[in-house]
C-alpha positions in Angstrom: -19.5 -43.2 -47.5 -16.3 -41.3 -46.5 -13.1 -42.9 -45.6 -13.4 -41.7 -42.0 -16.9 -43.3 -41.7 -15.6 -46.6 -43.1 -12.7 -46.6 -40.6 -15.1 -45.7 -37.7 -17.4 -48.6 -38.7 -14.6 -51.1 -38.9 -13.1 -50.0 -35.5 -16.5 -50.4 -33.7 -17.8 -53.4 -35.7 -16.9 -56.0 -33.0 -18.0 -54.0 -30.0 -21.0 -54.8 -27.8 -22.7 -53.5 -24.7 -23.1 -57.1 -23.4 -20.9 -58.1 -20.5 -18.1 -58.6 -19.9 -17.3 -55.0 -20.9 -13.8 -53.7 -21.5 -12.7 -51.0 -19.1 -11.0 -47.8 -20.2 -7.4 -47.4 -19.0 -7.2 -44.4 -16.8 -3.4 -44.1 -17.3 -2.8 -44.0 -13.5 0.8 -44.3 -12.3 2.2 -47.5 -10.9 -0.5 -49.5 -12.6 -3.0 -48.2 -10.0 -6.0 -48.8 -12.3 -6.1 -52.4 -11.2 -5.4 -51.6 -7.5 -8.2 -48.9 -7.3 -10.8 -50.4 -9.6 -11.6 -53.5 -7.5 -14.6 -55.7 -8.3 -16.3 -54.4 -5.2 -15.8 -50.8 -6.2 -16.9 -51.3 -9.8 -20.1 -53.1 -8.5 -20.9 -50.0 -6.4 -20.7 -47.6 -9.4 -24.0 -46.4 -10.8 -24.6 -47.2 -14.5 -24.8 -44.4 -17.0 -24.4 -43.8 -20.7 -23.4 -41.1 -23.1 -23.9 -40.6 -26.8 -21.0 -39.6 -29.0 -22.9 -38.3 -32.0 -21.1 -38.2 -35.3 -22.8 -35.8 -37.7 -22.7 -36.0 -41.5 -22.0 -32.5 -42.9 -21.4 -31.4 -46.4 -17.8 -30.5 -45.5 -17.2 -33.9 -43.7 -18.0 -35.7 -40.5 -18.1 -33.9 -37.1 -18.4 -34.9 -33.5 -21.1 -33.1 -31.5 -20.3 -32.0 -28.0 -22.0 -29.9 -25.3 -21.0 -27.3 -22.7 -22.7 -28.1 -19.4 -25.0 -25.4 -18.0 -23.9 -23.4 -14.9 -27.3 -24.4 -13.4 -26.0 -28.0 -12.9 -24.7 -29.2 -9.5 -21.5 -30.8 -10.9 -19.0 -30.2 -13.7 -20.5 -26.8 -14.5 -19.2 -25.3 -17.8 -17.3 -28.4 -18.7 -17.5 -30.1 -22.1 -19.3 -33.4 -22.3 -21.3 -35.8 -24.5 -25.1 -35.8 -24.0 -25.9 -38.5 -21.5 -26.6 -39.4 -17.9 -27.5 -42.1 -15.4 -29.5 -45.1 -16.5 -33.2 -45.1 -15.6 -35.3 -48.2 -14.8 -37.1 -47.8 -18.1 -33.9 -47.9 -20.2 -33.8 -51.3 -21.9 -30.1 -50.9 -22.7 -27.1 -48.6 -22.6 -27.9 -47.4 -26.1 -31.5 -46.6 -25.1 -30.1 -44.7 -22.1 -27.8 -42.7 -24.3 -30.4 -42.0 -26.9 -33.0 -40.9 -24.4 -30.6 -38.5 -22.7 -29.5 -37.1 -26.1 -33.1 -36.3 -27.0 -33.7 -34.7 -23.6 -30.6 -32.6 -23.6 -30.2 -31.5 -27.2 -33.5 -32.6 -28.9 -31.8 -35.3 -31.1 -34.5 -37.7 -32.3 -33.5 -41.3 -31.5 -34.7 -42.4 -34.9 -32.1 -40.2 -36.6 -29.2 -42.1 -34.9 -27.6 -45.3 -36.1 -25.7 -46.9 -33.3 -22.3 -47.9 -34.6 -20.8 -49.4 -31.5 -19.4 -48.9 -28.0 -16.3 -47.6 -26.4 -14.7 -49.0 -23.2 -16.6 -48.4 -20.0 -15.3 -45.3 -18.2 -15.4 -45.0 -14.3 -15.8 -41.4 -13.1 -14.9 -39.7 -9.9 -18.6 -39.0 -9.4 -19.1 -42.8 -8.9 -20.6 -43.6 -12.3 -19.6 -46.3 -14.7 -20.3 -44.8 -18.1 -20.8 -46.7 -21.3 -20.1 -44.5 -24.3 -22.3 -45.2 -27.3 -21.1 -44.0 -30.7 -23.8 -43.2 -33.3 -23.9 -41.6 -36.7 -26.7 -39.0 -37.3 -28.5 -38.9 -40.6 -30.3 -35.9 -42.0 -30.1 -32.4 -40.6 -31.8 -32.7 -37.2 -32.8 -29.5 -35.5 -30.8 -29.2 -32.3 -32.8 -27.8 -29.3 -30.6 -27.6 -26.2 -32.3 -27.9 -22.8 -31.3 -24.7 -21.1 -31.3 -26.3 -17.6 -28.6 -28.7 -18.7 -26.8 -27.4 -21.8 -25.3 -24.0 -22.2 -23.9 -24.6 -25.8 -23.8 -27.2 -28.5 -20.8 -27.3 -30.9 -19.2 -29.6 -33.4 -15.5 -30.4 -34.0 -14.2 -32.1 -37.1 -14.0 -35.9 -36.7 -10.5 -36.0 -38.2 -9.4 -33.5 -35.5 -10.8 -35.4 -32.5 -9.4 -38.7 -33.8 -5.9 -37.3 -34.4 -3.8 -38.6 -31.5 -1.3 -35.8 -32.0 -3.9 -33.3 -30.8 -4.2 -34.8 -27.3 -2.1 -33.4 -24.5 -1.2 -35.5 -21.4 -1.4 -33.5 -18.2 -1.5 -34.0 -14.5 -4.1 -33.0 -11.9 -3.0 -32.9 -8.2 -5.7 -34.4 -6.0 -5.2 -35.5 -2.4 -1.4 -35.8 -2.8 -1.7 -37.9 -5.9 -0.8 -36.6 -9.4 -3.6 -38.0 -11.5 -2.9 -38.0 -15.3 -5.6 -36.9 -17.7 -6.0 -36.0 -21.4 -6.8 -32.6 -22.8 -7.9 -31.6 -26.3 -8.2 -28.0 -27.3 -10.4 -27.0 -30.1 -10.6 -23.2 -30.6 -11.9 -21.7 -27.4 -13.1 -25.1 -26.2 -11.1 -27.1 -23.7 -12.1 -30.7 -23.7 -10.6 -32.7 -20.8 -11.4 -35.3 -18.1 -13.8 -38.1 -18.9 -14.8 -36.7 -22.3 -11.3 -36.4 -23.5 -10.5 -39.9 -22.2 -13.4 -41.3 -24.2 -12.2 -39.5 -27.3 -8.7 -40.8 -26.7 -10.1 -44.3 -26.5 -12.0 -43.9 -29.7 -9.0 -42.4 -31.5 -6.9 -45.3 -30.5 -9.5 -47.8 -31.6 -9.6 -46.1 -35.1 -5.8 -45.8 -35.2 -5.4 -49.6 -34.5 -7.9 -50.6 -37.1 -6.5 -51.6 -40.5 
C-alpha cells in the first residue's frame, strides 16, 4: 500500500453516510452559507451521489474524472465525477454512486472498495450531493456512455490533493460575487462543485496525521 493510499484511508476512516451528515463549506462571503442554507432549503434539495474513483496504476494513484457530453441539458462540457440523482432502488448513497459510475463509464461496482465519504455538497441545480470515495482494483475496462460522457481522464492523486494547486476565484451572479475553486490539469479546467469536492478531500487528507 502506498503512502498516499494510507493517508487517504486514515482521512476517511471515520466518515459515514448516516445522518447527521457534515455540510461542505461553500466559502461564501459574510458567512452566508448559514444564512442561505436554511433547514427548509436543504430539505427541498434532491438527493444525489457521485463516485470519486481512485485508480491504482503502476506509476501511482490517480483520480478518475469525466468530461460531460454536449448532449446533456446542463453543465455541458464541464468536468465532473460520475454520478447523478438517487433512484428509488438505490439502497444507499454508495449504491447510488456505484450504479451511476457503472452506467456512465462502465466501472463494475465489484471493482470498487468504498473508502468513505466527503461532506455533502449543495448545488445550484438544487441537488444535495453525497461524494463517495472509492479505490478501484484491477484494470477495469472503461466504456464511456456517449450520451453522458465525452471523455474520461485521470489526474495524479498527489496533484489533486495538493492544496497549492487550487485557485480561489469569483463568479458574478445576480449582483453577488460567488467564490469558487479552480484546479487546472493540462488542458482540463476543473471548477465548481467538482473542484469544491476535491478541495474538501485535499483538506481532509492534509489535516490527517
